[in-house]
TORPA-140444 format. One record per residue (C-alpha): residue number from 1; y negated, z, x. Coordinates in steps of 0.02 Angstrom, whole numbers, always signed. Example, Ala and Ser with C-alpha at 12.3 -4.5 7.8 and 13.67 -1.06 7.14 Angstrom:
TORPA-140444
+-----+--------+--------+--------+
| seq |     yy |     zz |     xx |
+-----+--------+--------+--------+
|   1 |   +225 |   +390 |   +615 |
|   2 |    +53 |   +357 |   +684 |
+-----+--------+--------+--------+
END
This chain:
TORPA-140444
+-----+--------+--------+--------+
| seq |     yy |     zz |     xx |
+-----+--------+--------+--------+
|   1 |  -1791 |   -887 |   +614 |
|   2 |  -1911 |   -973 |   +495 |
|   3 |  -2038 |   -886 |   +386 |
|   4 |  -1953 |   -807 |   +235 |
|   5 |  -1779 |   -817 |   +311 |
|   6 |  -1699 |   -643 |   +306 |
|   7 |  -1551 |   -565 |   +394 |
|   8 |  -1411 |   -505 |   +279 |
|   9 |  -1267 |   -391 |   +329 |
|  10 |  -1098 |   -452 |   +267 |
|  11 |   -953 |   -346 |   +204 |
|  12 |   -782 |   -422 |   +157 |
|  13 |   -644 |   -353 |    +49 |
|  14 |   -474 |   -429 |    +95 |
|  15 |   -381 |   -379 |    -63 |
|  16 |   -433 |   -292 |   -226 |
|  17 |   -426 |   -104 |   -203 |
|  18 |   -453 |   -107 |    -15 |
|  19 |   -614 |    -49 |    +67 |
|  20 |   -751 |   -171 |   +109 |
|  21 |   -773 |   -192 |   +298 |
|  22 |   -929 |   -248 |   +392 |
|  23 |   -893 |   -415 |   +475 |
|  24 |  -1064 |   -471 |   +538 |
|  25 |  -1224 |   -545 |   +472 |
|  26 |  -1300 |   -708 |   +414 |
|  27 |  -1470 |   -780 |   +370 |
|  28 |  -1536 |   -834 |   +202 |
|  29 |  -1697 |   -854 |   +105 |
|  30 |  -1627 |   -765 |    -47 |
|  31 |  -1468 |   -680 |   -106 |
|  32 |  -1390 |   -840 |   -172 |
|  33 |  -1409 |   -927 |     -3 |
|  34 |  -1350 |   -772 |    +90 |
|  35 |  -1189 |   -766 |    -16 |
|  36 |  -1156 |   -949 |    +16 |
|  37 |  -1186 |   -932 |   +203 |
|  38 |  -1079 |   -775 |   +211 |
|  39 |   -938 |   -863 |   +119 |
|  40 |   -948 |  -1011 |   +238 |
|  41 |   -952 |   -901 |   +393 |
|  42 |   -832 |   -760 |   +351 |
|  43 |   -707 |   -817 |   +219 |
|  44 |   -671 |  -1002 |   +252 |
|  45 |   -491 |   -966 |   +301 |
|  46 |   -452 |   -852 |   +157 |
|  47 |   -496 |   -691 |   +251 |
|  48 |   -569 |   -608 |    +96 |
|  49 |   -570 |   -598 |    -93 |
|  50 |   -743 |   -520 |   -118 |
|  51 |   -909 |   -514 |    -25 |
|  52 |  -1057 |   -397 |    -17 |
|  53 |  -1219 |   -458 |    +63 |
|  54 |  -1354 |   -328 |    +93 |
|  55 |  -1527 |   -358 |   +164 |
|  56 |  -1526 |   -286 |   +339 |
|  57 |  -1688 |   -192 |   +308 |
|  58 |  -1604 |    -98 |   +165 |
|  59 |  -1480 |    -13 |   +283 |
|  60 |  -1531 |   +160 |   +339 |
|  61 |  -1461 |   +236 |   +499 |
|  62 |  -1471 |   +400 |   +591 |
|  63 |  -1581 |   +381 |   +744 |
|  64 |  -1482 |   +395 |   +907 |
|  65 |  -1591 |   +535 |   +971 |
|  66 |  -1549 |   +640 |   +815 |
|  67 |  -1363 |   +602 |   +809 |
|  68 |  -1305 |   +758 |   +903 |
|  69 |  -1391 |   +878 |   +784 |
|  70 |  -1349 |   +772 |   +632 |
|  71 |  -1161 |   +768 |   +670 |
|  72 |  -1149 |   +947 |   +732 |
|  73 |   -982 |  +1013 |   +665 |
|  74 |  -1060 |  +1175 |   +605 |
|  75 |   -935 |  +1290 |   +688 |
|  76 |  -1015 |  +1440 |   +606 |
|  77 |   -941 |  +1383 |   +438 |
|  78 |   -756 |  +1409 |   +467 |
|  79 |   -715 |  +1394 |   +283 |
|  80 |   -746 |  +1207 |   +297 |
|  81 |   -597 |  +1188 |   +415 |
|  82 |   -420 |  +1174 |   +347 |
|  83 |   -363 |  +1307 |   +472 |
|  84 |   -458 |  +1441 |   +372 |
|  85 |   -337 |  +1431 |   +226 |
|  86 |   -160 |  +1497 |   +221 |
|  87 |    -26 |  +1384 |   +147 |
|  88 |    +98 |  +1468 |    +29 |
|  89 |   +280 |  +1464 |    +87 |
|  90 |   +342 |  +1352 |    -55 |
|  91 |   +215 |  +1210 |    -23 |
|  92 |   +291 |  +1063 |    +70 |
|  93 |   +155 |   +931 |    +57 |
|  94 |    -33 |   +944 |    +35 |
+-----+--------+--------+--------+
END
């Protein structure tokens, strides 16, 4: 990687209204070059209708050593679980 060349994470939306999905990454000196490279790499066969490119250093993640505590289901808060509530007899769909 040359000086000034950054890594960009690429997200593609297949159709309007659908969620964007992470498909990989590309390199580019700036956002214009990153978008062009992402288009060439990830949408050349019509796989998407919209792109997001995000500088890789802008993405924040939970450190692996903290993940157990971070994703603890908090079993002491039963009101957060759907089983805590009673469903009235007349309700067919929630």
